[in-house]
N, C-alpha and C positions, 0 to 999 in steps of 0.2 A: 729437413724434411721430419717432421715428428714421429716417435715409433706409434706403430698401430696399437689402438687401445683395444686390445683383444677382450670379449665381455668374458668373463669368467671371474669366480670371485676370488680376488686376490688376496683376501684375508685368512686364505685358507694355508695352513703351514703346508711345506714342501714336502710331497710325499713320493715314497720310492714304491716298489712293489715287489713281494717277492715270488716264485712261481708257486701258484697253488694249485690244490688237486684241479685238476683241468678245466671243469667248465663253469662251476656258478662264478663267475670272475667278476669282482668289483660289484656284487649285484647289490649290497646294502648301502653303496654309498648315497648319501642323498648329494643332487648338485644343482645346476640354476634352473631356474624355470624355464629360461627361453632354451635352454636344450631340451627339455622334456617337450615344450612344445612342438619345437621344429621338426621333432624325428619320428620316424617310423621304425621300428624296429621288432621284428615278427618274434625274437626271441627276449622278451622284456625282462625275465627273470635274470639275465645277465647284463643286461645294457648298463654300459657305464654311465653317467650322465656327467662326470666333469673331466677334466684332461686330467692325465698322468702328469706329474711335475718334477724336475730334476735339475740341478746346478750343473752338474759335470759332462755326463753325456747320458744318450737315451738311443733307443732301439724300437721300433715297431714293425712288427713281425707278424705271418699270418699263422702262425701255430707258437703255442706256450712253450715248449721244448725248442723248435727254434730261435725263440727270442730269448731263452735263457741260455742258448748255447752263444747268440752274439754277445748278449751284455757280458758274459764270462770272458770272452776273448777282450771286450775294451777293459776289462778289470785287471785283466793279465797286461796290461799296457798296449792291446792291440790297437789298430786303425779302422776308420770305419770297413775297410776293404777286406782287413782280417775277417772283422767280427760279420760282414756279408758270407763270405765262405762259409765260416763255421753254421752260418743259419741254412745256407743251401744244403749243406751235406744233410744237415736235420731235416728238412725240408724234403728231400727226396726219401728219405725213410717214412715221415710222419703224415706227408700230403703227397702222396705219391699221382694222385688225380689230379694235382695242379701243376706240378714241377717236378725239376728232378736233373740228374746229371746227364739223363738222355735228351734233353731238352734244348733250349736255350733261353738266352738273356738279355736284355739293354740295359746299361748301366750308366746312370749320369753320375758323376764325381767331381766334388768341391775340393782344392786344396786351398787353404784358408792361407797359408804361408806364403805359399808362391803366387796366390790370386789365379789360377787355375783351374777352369772347367775344362772337363774331361768328357768326352762321350763313347763308351765302348760296345761296341756292335760284336754281340755272339750271337748273331740270328742264325737259325739252321741254315743251310744252303741245299738246293738239287744237286743230286750227283751229274756229273759231266753228261753221263748217257741220256739225261732226262729229255725230253721232246715236247713240245706244245700238245701235242696229243696223247700226253700222259695218262689224262683220267676222262678220256674217249673211247666210246665202245668202238667196236669196227665198222657200226654204221653211221658213224659220227656224232652220236647223240652223246650229251655227258653221262658220265656215272650219278648214281644218286650218291648224296652226301657220305650213308654210313657204306656203301659198296667201294668208296673209295678208303676210308678211314680204316677199315677192317682188311685192309689189305699192306703188302710190300710198299704198293705203290706211293702210299701217304708219308713214308719215313724219310725227315730230311735228315743233312746229315749233324750232328750234336755239335753244338757251340759253347755251350754255358761253360765248360771247365777249362778251353783253353781260351776263353775270354778273362776268367776269373785269373788264370795264373798271367797272364799279361797284367791285368790290373793290379796283382800282387807284387809283380816286379816292380813296377812303380810306386805303389802306394804303400805296400804290407811293411809291417815291423815285426811281426812273430815267424816263426818257422812256419814256412807252407805246411809239414808233415802234422804239427800241432793243432791245427784247425778242424783237422778230421778225427780227434780225439773224443770229441761227443757224441758225434754219429757214429763211431764204430762201437763205444760202450753201450749205446741205446739198441743198435743192431744185434749185438750179442745179448744182451741181456733183456731185450723185448721192452715195449711201449704200449701203453693200452690204448687203443683204437678208440679215436675219438667220436660222438654220435655225428659229425659232418661226415667223417670218413666211413662209418656205418652205412649212414643213409646213401651214400654214392656207392658203395660196394652192393648194396642192396637192391639199386636201382638200374644195375650193371650187368645182372648176374649172367644173362643170354651171352652178352656179348664178350665178358671175361673167360666165359667157357671156351672161346675159340681157340685160345694159347694154353698148352698143356701148364706150362709154368705158371701163367697167371692165375689159372685155375686152382692151383695148388697151393699157391701162396693167398688168396683173396678170400678162398672157400672152402668149408669144410670137408671132410672126406666123403661126406653123401652129395656135395653137391650145393652145399647151402651159404649163403653169407654170412660171414662171421659178422658178431655181433657187436655193437659198443663195448668197451669194458675188456674185450679179450686181449690179453698179453700176446703181442704178434712179435715174432724175432724175425731178424733174416741174416741169417749167417752169411748167404750168398754175396749180400750186400757190402756187410763187415770187410768181406775178402777183397771185393773190389775197391771199396775205400783205402784199405792198406795200401793197395796197388799204386793208388792216387798220391797217398800221402807220400810212397817212397820215390815214384817215379815222376811226377807231375800229371798234366794233362796227357803226355805220351801214351799213358797206361791204356788211355782210352783210344788213340788213335793208331796205333802200332800193337802188335804182337796177338797174343789168344784172344784177348776180347773183342779188338778189332774185329778179329775173323768171324769171331761168334756173331756179332754184330749184321756183319755182312750176310752170312747163311742165313739167320734167322730173318732178315728182310727179304732175301731171296726167296725163301719159302711160305712167305706168310700170306694167308690166304689164296695160294697157288698164283701171286703176282708180284713180280719184283718191280724195279725202277732202276733197274741198271746199276745200284749201289755197289762200289768195289771197294779193295782197302786204300788204294789211293785216294779216293776223296775222302776218306777219312783221315791219311796223312797227310795233304795237303790242305785240307781247312786252316784259315786263318782268320782269327778275328780282325775286325776293321776298327780303327779310331778314325771319329767322325766328328763334324762340326755341329756343336747344338744348336738348336733354332730358337732363338729368342726375340719375343717381341714384347713391349712394352705395353702395359694395361695400367692406367690410373697413374699413380708414381713408381710402379713394381717393372721388374726387368724379370720375365715369366721366361725359363727355359726348357725345351723339351727335345726330344729324341728325333733327328732328321729321318728320312728316307734311308732303309726300308721300311721304317715304321712310318704309318701314317698319323700316329698321335698326336706327336709336338706341333705337325703343319694345323692338324685339324682342330686342335686346343687352341693355337694361338689365334687362327681364322675366328672362332667362335667369341673368343674375349676381344679381337679387333672389330667385330662387328657389336658387341653388347659397350663397348667402349662408347658408343654412339648414342647411349640409351642412360636413362637415369637410375641403374640399379642400385644405389645406396639408399636411396629413398624409397625403394617398391618395399613391400612385405615379403619376406623369404618364403611365404605360406601362400602366398595371394595368385589369383590366376593371371595378373599382368606380368609378373616374374617368368611364372611358367611358360607363358605364351612367348616370351622374349627369348629365352634359352631355346625354346623347341625351334623357334622360326631361324636364330642361327644357326643352329644345330643343323637343322635342315639345309641349309644354304652349304655350311660347311662338307656336308656328307656328298652333297652333289658334286662338290671338286673332288672329294678325296676319290669319289668311285671312279672318274675319267682320268685322274691325273696324276694318282701319287700309286708310286711301285718303288724297287728297287734300282737308284740313281745310278749305280754302276752299270746297269744293265740298258737301261728305259732313260730317255730325258726326262727330266721333270722341271717344270718351271717354277723351283722354289721360290726364286725371291720373287716374283710375280704374284704367287698366290699369298703371301705375306707381306706385300707392298702395301703401307698405310692409305694411299690413293685407292687400291684396288678394293679393300676393304671398306674404306666409304662409301664407294659404289655399290658393294654389297649390301652394307646396311640400309641404303636407300630403297633397296627392296621389302624391307621390312614393313609391312603395315601393325603398328600397335593396337589395332582394334579386329584385324583379321588376317586370318591365316591365308599364306602364300599357296595358292591352287594345285600348283607343278614349279616347284622349283628348280632350277637347272644349274646346271655347272655354267662358270662366269669365263670370261677370255683376258685372264692374267697378260701381262708382259710376257712375250714369248717367242725365241725367234725360231723354233721348232716350227717345219713346214708339215704337213700330211695330218690327216685325221683319226681320232682316237675312238673309240666305243667305250660306254660306260660298262663298268663290271657289272653282270648281273648278280643280284643279292645270292648270298648262299651262307650256312652259319659259319659262325666264330663263336667259339668257347674256351675256356680253361682259364689258366694263368693264377699267378700268387704275387705277392708284392712284398718289400720291405724296404723301410726308410730308416736309417740310422746317422747321427752327429756324433761324432767321437770327441774326447778331452781338449783334442788341437783344436777342434772346430771345424774340420772336415766333415762334409755332408756328402750321403749318398743315398739315390734313390734308383732302386733295382727293381725291374718288373722281369719275372722270368715264367718258364712256362715248358708245358710237352701239347698245348692245345688242346682237344678233346679231353673228357674225362678219362683220366690212364691213357692218355696218347692213342696210338695204334694197337692197344692193349695188346701189347707184345712185351715180354721180359726176358731180360739178358743180364745175367750174373747178378739177380737182383734188383734191377732198376727198370722202371718203365722206357721205352722208346717213343717219342715222339710222334704224332701224324701232321706235323707241322706243314706238309706241302697241301694240305687241303687250304691252307689260306691264300694258295694261287687260286687264280679264276680256272674254272675247270673246262670255260670256252675261250680258245684263243683268240676268238675273232666275232665279233656280231656285225650282220649285214656285211660281211666283206672289209670291216674295219677292225685292226687290231686292238685288241683290249691290252691296256698297259701292264697289267699285273698276270700277264700270261706266264706260263712254266716256261722255263728254257734251263739249258744246262750251266751249271755252277751259280744260277741265282737265289736271292734270296727272296723269299715270299714276303709280301705285303702284310705289315705289321697293323694291329691298333693300339700297342703298347704306349702307355704315353708317361713314363716316369718323368718327373718335373722338379725343378729347384727353382726356387723363387728369390729374389734380391732385393733389397730397397733401394731407394736413390741414390744413397751414398756407395752401393755395391757391396753391401752389407748380405751376408747369407741370412735370409727370412724364414723359409722352408721347405721342407720337402714334403712330396705327395705324390701317389700313385696307387693302382686298383689293379686286380684281375677284372673280366667281365668281357673278354672277346671285343666286339665293334664299340659295345656299349661303356668299354672303358673311357672312352672319348668323352662322352656325356658326364661321367661319374666324376672325371676329374675336373671339367670345366664347372660345374656345379659347385665341386667343394671348393675350387678357387674363388668363386664368387662369393660363397659365405665367407672366405677368409679376408681376401682384401675388400669387396664393399658393404658386406653384413657385421664385419668385424667380427665373427662368431671365433670362439676358441677351436682347436683342431676335434675336438670331440663332438663339440655340437656341429662343426660344418661336415665331418664325415657320417655324423648321424641323421643328414637331411633327408625329408621323405624325397624319394627318389623321382626325378623326371629326366625323361631323354627320348632320344629320336635314333633311328638309325637313317632317317631322311625320308621316311613316309608318315607312318601315323606318331603320334605324340605317345609315348609310354609312360604312364604313371605304376607307382607302387600301391596306391590305394587311389579308392573313386571320390576323393574327398573333391579334386577339382574339374571332375569329367563333364559335367555339366557346362561349367562356365566355360571350358575348352571347346566343348561342342558347339557352342553359341558363337563362338569365333571361328568357327568354319573347319576346326580339326578333327580328324578322324582320331579316337582314342582307343589305347589299348591299355588295360588294367591287368596288370600282371607281377609275378614275382621279380626283384630286381637286386637279386644277390651279390651287392657290390662287395668288396671287401679292400676299402681304400685304408691306408697308414699315414697318417699324414705328423709330420713332428713341425712346430714353429718356436723361433728363438724370439725371445722378449728381452726387455730391459732386466727383467726380475728371473730369467733361466729360461728352461725348455719346457715346453709343453707338447703332450701326446696325445693322442686318439687313434683310437683302433675300430675298425667298424664292426658294430654291434651285430651286423647280418653273419660274420662268420666267427672263426675261434681266434682271432689276431688277439693280439696283446702290445701296449707299448710299455715298458719297462725301464729304468731309469736310475743314476747314481745323482 
C-alpha cells in the first residue's frame, strides 16, 4: 500500500513550537488554501492553518501548559504514558472544567516494539450501594439533569489515577513521582486563567456557589467570577499531587483524602449515593480488548464498552464504506447528508444496545459485523433523509427485549494524543463529565458527576434500559480515543475529542477527513462540524442548512465546540493538529 498523500505544503521546513503566551497561538502562520476553505473556527485570530511538524516525537493536548509538561516528559526520555500522566496532572489544575484526578479516562496505547495494542479503562464506577432508582423521585419520576448533577448522587468512584498508575507500570520509563513536578510547581506558583476557563466560570457562577470550596477557589470574595489573566494558585492541589507522587493512586483510594471524598459526596446537595471508603479502595482499572474495524485500507481501533464511542464510530465508518466518500466535496451537501445518515443509524443502535458489558450483555461482534453494516448501509438513501432510523437486529444470542435509552445531556471532557521517540502512540480521552463535574471540590480538585451518564429511567414501558444504574457498574461513555493503522500494521494516526455524545460525530468526521479526503491533521480537525445525536442534523454554521432541509433533514445550527487533537505519521515525519475551537496545541521535536 502506498503512503497516504497528506494534503499539506511538503516544502515547508520542519517546525517545532515553543510555549507561547497562552493564546494568540500560531496566529500569523499562512497555510494551505484547502485548510482555510474547509474550516470554520470561531476564534479566527488564533486559527492554525497548517500542521505542526516534527521528526522525533509529538504531543497534542487541550491546553498549552499541559502540552508543555507532556513534551518535557518526552524530552527527559519519557514514554507516551509518562507524558500523558504529566499532562493529566497539569490539566487537573488549568482545565478543571473538563478533566482531572477526580474523574475518569479511557486510554488506547500502541507499543511499537512489542506490536501490542492495549486499552486501559479508567472509567468511573457506581458505588456498590447504588440502585436503579438512584435518579428517581419518590413518585418514580426522574430528576432533572441539574438536580442530579448538583448532588452527591452524581459522583462516581474516580478511576483516572489508578488506570494511569497501571499503564505506567507497563509502559512508563520515568520515575512516577517526577511526572507531577510541573503540575506541583504551577499549582504553587500560579497560572494565568485562560479565556475559556474564565468564560466557563462566568457561565457557572450560581452552580459553583453551591459548594463553599468551589466558590472560594473560582470566585472573588464578593462572589464574582475570576477574570481571564488572573494568576490562580492552588496549594491544596499541590499537596494532593505531592501525596500522589509519593504514594501512588492509593493516596486517593485510602486514607484521609478518600475519607474526605466520601464525606463530601454524602453531604453534597443533601443527597448522597451510598459511596463508602471500600468503594474507593476496591476500585480497579480494567484492561479491555480494543474494537477494530477496517475502513478502506486502514484498521481503525477504538474503545469498547463501557464506551459507546469505538463501536459507534466503527459503525459510521462501516456504513460510509459503501459510499464514494473520497470523491465527494468535504464542504458539499452529499457528504454532510451521508455523515448524518450513518450517524443516525449508529445512534439508534447505541441507544438500545450499548452499556457496560461486564454487567449487561452487549452484541459487540454483531454490531460491527461487515454483513450487518452492509444491511444498515442499504437503509441510506443518497437523496432523502430516513424519517425514522431504528435500531437494527445484529446477530445476538440474548433473549428478552431492551428499551432505547431516553435522550439526556452529556457534556465535558478533554483529549490528548501523543507519539514518543520509540514510536509508541497513545490516545486518551479524560473527563469529569459536566463543566466542573458535580461542582464539588475536595483537596483542590473537582469531583466528577459521571453517574449522570447512566439512564435516569431504569426501564421504559416495562422493558429494561441497558445503561441503567447498577451497583459496581460503569456508566456508558461516548469517549472515542482512536488509533489508526495502515495495511501493513504500521501506526498512522491518533485522534480523539471532547464533546459528550457529539464526540462520536466529531471523531468520525475527522477520520473521513484524514482517510478519504487526505487532509492533513490540522485541516481535518478544523473541518466545519457536521453531526447528529440521532435526530436532527447539527451544523456549526448555516452554509448547508437549506440543501439538507430539502433532503428531508431537520437542521439545527448551533455551536459545536469540539476539541480534537490529532497526530499523523507520514514518511516525512509527524504532523500534528489541534482544534482551533479550544485552547489545545500540538508541540513536537
